[in-house]
Every structure is written in C-alpha cells, then in structure tokens.
C-alpha positions in Angstrom: 109.7 -15.3 -68.7 107.1 -12.9 -67.5 104.4 -14.1 -65.2 101.1 -12.5 -66.4 97.7 -13.3 -65.2 94.5 -12.9 -67.2 91.8 -11.3 -65.1 88.2 -10.8 -66.0 86.6 -7.6 -65.1 82.8 -7.6 -65.0 81.1 -4.5 -66.1 77.4 -3.9 -65.7 75.3 -1.7 -67.9 72.6 0.0 -66.0 69.1 0.6 -67.3 69.7 4.3 -67.1 72.6 4.0 -69.6 70.6 2.1 -72.2 67.5 4.3 -71.7 69.7 7.3 -72.3 71.0 5.9 -75.6 67.5 5.0 -76.7 66.3 8.5 -75.8 69.0 10.1 -78.0 68.0 7.9 -80.9 64.4 8.8 -80.5 65.3 12.5 -80.5 67.4 12.1 -83.7 64.5 10.2 -85.4 62.1 13.0 -84.3 64.3 15.7 -85.8 64.8 13.8 -89.1 61.0 13.3 -89.4 60.3 16.9 -88.6 62.8 18.0 -91.2 61.2 15.8 -93.9 57.7 17.0 -92.9 58.9 20.6 -93.1 60.4 20.1 -96.5 57.2 18.5 -97.8 55.2 21.3 -96.4 57.3 23.9 -98.1 57.2 22.0 -101.4 53.4 21.8 -101.2 53.1 25.6 -100.6 55.4 26.2 -103.6 53.3 23.9 -105.8 50.0 25.5 -104.6 51.3 29.0 -105.3 52.6 28.0 -108.7 49.1 26.6 -109.5 47.5 29.8 -108.4 49.8 31.9 -110.5 49.3 29.8 -113.6 45.5 29.7 -113.4 45.0 33.4 -112.5 44.2 33.3 -108.8 42.5 31.3 -106.1 39.0 31.5 -107.6 40.1 30.3 -111.0 42.1 27.5 -109.3 39.0 26.2 -107.4 37.0 26.4 -110.7 39.7 24.4 -112.5 39.8 21.9 -109.7 36.0 21.3 -109.9 36.1 21.0 -113.6 38.9 18.5 -113.4 36.9 16.4 -110.8 33.6 16.5 -112.8 35.3 16.1 -116.2 33.6 19.1 -117.7 
C-alpha cells in the first residue's frame, strides 16, 4: 500500500491580478461599444444620404422635414 499525504497549498490572488483582469474586460467592453457606435454612425450617414438623393438635395430635404413637422 502506498503512503500518500494530502497537502493543502494556499494561493493568494493579489489585487494587481484582479485589477488586471477587470481592466481587460473594460477594454473589451469599450471596443465593443465603439464598434456598435461606429456602425450606427455609418448607418445614419447612409440613411441621410439616401434621403437627400430621393428628395433632390439638402434644401429640398430641409423643406420636406419642416413640412412633415408642421403637417402642411
């Protein structure tokens, strides 16, 4: 029969290790948020340019916008 002993080894996580993990998660969240904001910005520019093309230019677009707001 083998004689084996169970030993407990204590490990300590330092504050630096957990802060580093949190920092990496914040960076990832920032990149994801920036990517979504960029996608929404590009989408809005595409929609605005499409509206300008369909109405005949920026002046006609502004006239259309005011007529839609006032209901005339």
